[in-house]
PAZAPA-4460 file (N, C-alpha, C; in steps of 0.05 Angstrom, whole numbers, plus 32768, in hexadecimal, padded with zeros to 4 digits):
% residues 108
    n_x    n_y    n_z   ca_x   ca_y   ca_z    c_x    c_y    c_z   seq   type   mol
   7B8A   6F61   7EF9   7B75   6F6D   7F09   7B70   6F5D   7F22     1      M     A
   7B6E   6F6A   7F38   7B69   6F5B   7F52   7B4C   6F53   7F53     2      S     A
   7B46   6F3E   7F5F   7B2A   6F33   7F61   7B1B   6F45   7F76     3      P     A
   7B01   6F45   7F73   7AEE   6F52   7F85   7AE0   6F3D   7F94     4      V     A
   7ADD   6F3F   7FAE   7AD0   6F2A   7FBD   7AB2   6F27   7FB5     5      P     A
   7AA8   6F0F   7FB3   7A8C   6F0B   7FAC   7A7A   6F16   7FC2     6      P     A
   7A60   6F19   7FBB   7A4C   6F25   7FCD   7A4B   6F16   7FE7     7      K     A
   7A4B   6EFB   7FE8   7A49   6EED   8001   7A61   6EF1   8013     8      D     A
   7A78   6EF5   8007   7A90   6EFC   8018   7A8C   6F18   8023     9      V     A
   7A82   6F2C   8013   7A7E   6F46   801C   7A69   6F47   8033    10      Q     A
   7A54   6F36   8030   7A40   6F35   8045   7A4B   6F2A   8060    11      Q     A
   7A5C   6F15   805E   7A68   6F0A   8077   7A79   6F1F   8084    12      A     A
   7A8A   6F2D   8074   7A9B   6F42   807E   7A8B   6F59   808A    13      A     A
   7A75   6F60   807E   7A64   6F75   8089   7A58   6F6D   80A4    14      Q     A
   7A51   6F53   80A6   7A46   6F49   80C0   7A5C   6F4D   80D5    15      R     A
   7A75   6F47   80CE   7A8B   6F4A   80E1   7A8F   6F68   80E8    16      A     A
   7A8D   6F7A   80D5   7A90   6F96   80D9   7A7C   6F9F   80EF    17      V     A
   7A63   6F95   80EA   7A4D   6F9C   80FD   7A53   6F91   8118    18      D     A
   7A5D   6F78   811A   7A63   6F6D   8134   7A7A   6F7B   8142    19      W     A
   7A8D   6F83   8132   7AA5   6F92   813C   7A9B   6FAC   814A    20      I     A
   7A88   6FBA   813A   7A7D   6FD3   8144   7A6C   6FCF   815E    21      E     A
   7A61   6FB7   8160   7A50   6FB0   8177   7A62   6FA6   818F    22      D     A
   7A7C   6FA6   818C   7A8F   6F9D   81A2   7A90   6F7F   81A6    23      G     A
   7A8A   6F6F   8191   7A8A   6F52   8194   7AA4   6F45   818A    24      K     A
   7AB8   6F55   8183   7AD0   6F4A   8178   7AE4   6F40   818C    25      A     A
   7AE1   6F49   81A6   7AF3   6F41   81BA   7B0B   6F54   81BC    26      G     A
   7B1A   6F52   81D1   7B30   6F64   81D6   7B49   6F5E   81C6    27      S     A
   7B4B   6F46   81BB   7B63   6F40   81AB   7B5F   6F42   818C    28      N     A
   7B48   6F4E   8184   7B44   6F50   8168   7B57   6F64   815C    29      F     A
   7B62   6F5D   8144   7B78   6F6C   8138   7B6F   6F82   8126    30      T     A
   7B80   6F96   8122   7B7B   6FA9   810E   7B7A   6F9E   80F2    31      D     A
   7B8A   6F89   80EE   7B8A   6F7B   80D4   7B6E   6F70   80CF    32      T     A
   7B62   6F64   80E2   7B47   6F59   80E0   7B32   6F6F   80D9    33      G     A
   7B36   6F85   80E7   7B23   6F9C   80E2   7B26   6FA5   80C5    34      R     A
   7B40   6FA9   80BC   7B45   6FB3   80A2   7B3A   6F9F   808D    35      T     A
   7B3F   6F85   8091   7B35   6F71   807E   7B16   6F70   807C    36      R     A
   7B09   6F72   8093   7AEC   6F73   8093   7AE2   6F8B   8082    37      A     A
   7AED   6FA2   8087   7AE4   6FB9   8078   7AE9   6FB8   805A    38      R     A
   7B01   6FAE   8054   7B09   6FAB   8037   7AF5   6F98   8029    39      Q     A
   7AF0   6F81   8035   7ADF   6F6D   8028   7AC2   6F76   8028    40      L     A
   7AB9   6F83   803D   7A9D   6F8D   803F   7A98   6FA1   8029    41      A     A
   7AAB   6FB2   8024   7AA9   6FC6   800F   7AAA   6FBC   7FF2    42      K     A
   7AB3   6FA2   7FF1   7AB6   6F97   7FD6   7ACE   6FA2   7FC7    43      G     A
   7AE3   6FAA   7FD5   7AFC   6FB4   7FC9   7B0C   6F9E   7FBD    44      E     A
   7B1B   6FA4   7FA8   7B2D   6F91   7F9B   7B3F   6F84   7FB1    45      D     A
   7B45   6F6B   7FAD   7B56   6F5D   7FC0   7B70   6F53   7FB1    46      V     A
   7B86   6F5D   7FBB   7BA0   6F56   7FAE   7BA6   6F39   7FB1    47      S     A
   7BBA   6F2F   7FA0   7BC3   6F13   7FA3   7BD0   6F0E   7FBF    48      D     A
   7BDD   6F24   7FC9   7BE9   6F21   7FE4   7BD3   6F1C   7FFA    49      E     A
   7BBE   6F2B   7FF7   7BA8   6F27   800C   7B9A   6F0D   8008    50      V     A
   7B97   6F05   7FEF   7B8C   6EE9   7FEA   7B9D   6ED5   7FF8    51      I     A
   7BB7   6ED7   7FF6   7BC9   6EC5   8004   7BC6   6EC6   8023    52      G     A
   7BC2   6EDE   802E   7BBE   6EE1   804A   7BA3   6ED5   8052    53      K     A
   7B8F   6ED8   8041   7B74   6ECC   8047   7B76   6EAE   8048    54      M     A
   7B84   6EA3   8033   7B87   6E86   8032   7B95   6E7C   804B    55      H     A
   7BAA   6E8A   8053   7BB9   6E81   806B   7BA7   6E84   8085    56      A     A
   7B99   6E9A   8086   7B88   6E9E   809E   7B74   6E87   80A0    57      Y     A
   7B66   6E81   808B   7B52   6E6B   808D   7B5E   6E50   8092    58      F     A
   7B76   6E4A   8088   7B83   6E31   808E   7B8A   6E30   80AC    59      A     A
   7B93   6E45   80B8   7B9A   6E47   80D5   7B82   6E46   80E6    60      R     A
   7B6C   6E52   80DF   7B57   6E57   80F1   7B3D   6E45   80EC    61      H     A
   7B40   6E31   80DB   7B28   6E20   80D7   7B1F   6E12   80F0    62      S     A
   7B33   6E0C   8102   7B2C   6DFF   811C   7B1A   6E11   812D    63      V     A
   7B19   6E2B   8128   7B08   6E3D   8138   7AEA   6E37   8134    64      D     A
   7AE4   6E2A   811E   7AC8   6E23   8119   7ABD   6E10   812D    65      K     A
   7ACE   6E01   813D   7AC5   6DEE   8151   7AC1   6DFC   816C    66      D     A
   7AC7   6E14   816F   7AC6   6E22   8189   7AAA   6E2B   8191    67      A     A
   7AA5   6E2E   81AA   7A8A   6E39   81B4   7A87   6E55   81A8    68      D     A
   7A6E   6E59   81A1   7A65   6E74   8197   7A6B   6E78   8179    69      G     A
   7A75   6E64   816B   7A7B   6E68   8150   7A61   6E66   813E    70      F     A
   7A50   6E54   8146   7A39   6E4D   8137   7A20   6E5D   8140    71      T     A
   7A11   6E68   812D   79F9   6E76   8133   79E7   6E64   8144    72      R     A
   79DC   6E70   815B   79CB   6E61   816D   79DA   6E55   8184    73      G     A
   79F4   6E54   8183   7A03   6E49   819A   7A09   6E5E   81AE    74      S     A
   7A0F   6E57   81C7   7A16   6E69   81DC   7A2E   6E7A   81D3    75      D     A
   7A2C   6E94   81D9   7A43   6EA5   81D4   7A46   6EAF   81B7    76      G     A
   7A32   6EA8   81A7   7A33   6EB0   818A   7A2E   6ECE   8188    77      Y     A
   7A3E   6EDC   8179   7A56   6ED4   816C   7A6E   6ED6   817D    78      P     A
   7A7D   6EC1   817E   7A97   6EC3   818C   7AAB   6ED5   817E    79      S     A
   7AC0   6EDE   818C   7AD4   6EED   817E   7AE0   6EDE   8166    80      P     A
   7AE2   6EC3   8169   7AED   6EB4   8153   7ADA   6EB5   813B    81      G     A
   7AC1   6EB5   813F   7AAD   6EB7   812A   7AAE   6ED3   811D    82      R     A
   7AB1   6EE7   812E   7AB4   6F02   8123   7ACB   6F04   8110    83      V     A
   7AE2   6EF9   811A   7AFA   6EF9   8109   7AF7   6EE9   80F0    84      A     A
   7AEB   6ED1   80F2   7AE6   6EC1   80DA   7AD6   6ED0   80C4    85      W     A
   7AC0   6EDE   80CD   7AB1   6EED   80BA   7AC0   6F06   80B0    86      D     A
   7AD1   6F11   80C1   7AE1   6F28   80B8   7AF2   6F22   80A0    87      A     A
   7AF9   6F08   809D   7B09   6F00   8087   7AF7   6EF4   8070    88      W     A
   7ADD   6EF8   8073   7ACB   6EEF   805F   7ABA   6ED6   8066    89      G     A
   7ABF   6ECB   807D   7AAF   6EB3   8085   7AB3   6E9B   8072    90      G     A
   7AA1   6E88   8074   7AA2   6E71   8063   7AA4   6E77   8045    91      D     A
   7A94   6E8B   803B   7A96   6E93   801F   7AB3   6E9E   8019    92      P     A
   7ABE   6EAC   802C   7AD9   6EB7   8029   7AED   6EA2   8027    93      G     A
   7AEA   6E8D   8038   7AFD   6E75   8037   7AFC   6E69   801B    94      E     A
   7AE4   6E63   8011   7AE1   6E56   7FF7   7AEE   6E68   7FE1    95      R     A
   7AE6   6E82   7FE1   7AEF   6E94   7FCD   7B0E   6E98   7FCE    96      W     A
   7B1A   6E9D   7FE6   7B36   6EA1   7FE9   7B46   6E88   7FE0    97      A     A
   7B3B   6E70   7FE6   7B49   6E58   7FDF   7B48   6E54   7FC1    98      N     A
   7B32   6E5C   7FB4   7B2F   6E59   7F97   7B42   6E6C   7F89    99      S     A
   7B42   6E85   7F93   7B55   6E99   7F87   7B72   6E92   7F8B   100      E     A
   7B79   6E88   7FA2   7B94   6E7F   7FA9   7B9C   6E68   7F96   101      Y     A
   7B8A   6E56   7F92   7B90   6E3F   7F81   7B95   6E48   7F64   102      D     A
   7B86   6E5C   7F5B   7B8B   6E68   7F40   7BA6   6E74   7F3E   103      K     A
   7BAE   6E83   7F54   7BC9   6E90   7F53   7BDF   6E7B   7F53   104      Q     A
   7BDB   6E65   7F5F   7BF1   6E51   7F62   7BEC   6E38   7F51   105      H     A
   7BDD   6E39   7F3D   7BD8   6E21   7F2C   7BF0   6E17   7F1F   106      K     A
   7C05   6E28   7F1B   7C1C   6E1E   7F0C   7C34   6E19   7F1F   107      D     A
   7C2F   6E1A   7F39   7C44   6E15   7F4D   7C4B   6DF8   7F4E   108      D     A
***
């Protein structure tokens, strides 16, 4: 059975959905990001393949946290990078995806 994202992951993704609808995602925001935000916000089951994609996304994009507009209260918040980060579940999504990924690969 595929895992369901925890409530804090769903909340971060819903925040991203709202930002996307408000036009804060930027012109380079991908359909994949939109799809992931909707999936996580709805609390839909997440396949092992998607967990792997989430794990890879967070590994690649953790440097985005240092950019302007990433942190609440900073100029330009939310930046397109912050919208994307939350579309993948935000910090709770990173912790959850990494935990699920580690469970999948414990025997590797």
